C-alpha positions as CSV (number, residue, x, y, z in Angstrom):
1,X,66.0,105.9,88.2
2,X,69.3,108.0,89.4
3,X,70.9,106.9,92.7
4,X,73.0,109.1,95.3
5,X,74.5,108.3,98.4
6,X,73.6,111.4,101.0
7,X,75.7,112.5,104.4
8,X,72.8,113.6,106.9
9,X,74.5,116.6,109.1
10,X,71.1,117.7,110.7
11,X,68.5,115.3,112.7
12,X,66.1,117.7,110.2
13,X,67.1,116.3,107.1
14,X,66.4,113.0,107.8
15,X,62.6,113.8,108.6
16,X,62.6,115.6,105.6
17,X,63.7,112.2,103.7
18,X,61.7,110.4,105.3
19,X,58.5,112.7,104.8
20,X,59.9,112.5,100.9
21,X,59.9,108.7,101.4
22,X,56.1,108.6,102.7
23,X,54.9,110.3,99.9
24,X,56.8,107.6,97.4
25,X,58.9,110.2,96.1
26,X,62.3,108.4,97.0
27,X,63.3,105.2,98.4
28,X,65.5,104.9,101.3
29,X,67.8,101.5,101.9
30,X,70.7,101.3,103.9
31,X,74.1,100.3,102.6
32,X,75.2,96.7,103.8
33,X,78.3,95.2,103.9
34,X,77.6,93.2,100.7
35,X,77.5,96.4,99.0
36,X,81.0,97.0,99.6
37,X,81.8,93.1,99.6
38,X,80.1,93.6,96.1
39,X,82.6,96.8,95.0
40,X,86.2,94.9,96.3
41,X,85.0,91.7,94.3
42,X,84.8,93.9,91.0
43,X,87.9,95.8,91.9
44,X,89.6,92.2,92.5
45,X,88.5,90.4,89.4
46,X,90.5,92.9,87.3
47,X,93.6,92.4,89.2
48,X,96.3,89.7,87.8
49,X,97.5,89.4,91.3
50,X,96.5,90.1,95.2
51,X,98.8,92.6,97.4
52,X,100.7,91.3,99.8
53,X,99.7,92.6,103.7
54,X,102.8,94.2,104.0
55,X,102.0,95.8,100.5
56,X,98.7,97.0,101.6
57,X,100.2,98.2,104.6
58,X,102.5,100.3,103.0
59,X,99.6,102.0,101.0
60,X,97.9,103.0,103.6
61,X,100.4,104.6,105.5
62,X,101.1,106.3,102.2
63,X,98.0,107.6,102.0
64,X,97.8,108.8,105.7
65,X,100.9,110.2,105.5
66,X,99.6,112.5,102.4
67,X,96.7,113.3,104.3
68,X,98.6,114.4,107.6
69,X,100.7,116.7,105.3
70,X,98.0,118.8,103.8
């Protein structure tokens, strides 16, 4: 089984996906907050130290400034 994430841009696509699910060709499930939390735990388990709120803010600001400068 292969899992992919799909962003639906057109409501017709949702109907097509639902039809495929009705035919048992695909399964549709919504992501939950626990999925995100599991990823965070996995990432954090590999880190030796926890970043401070100031370090996080500095990193976020750096990424935002890169995006706006494109």
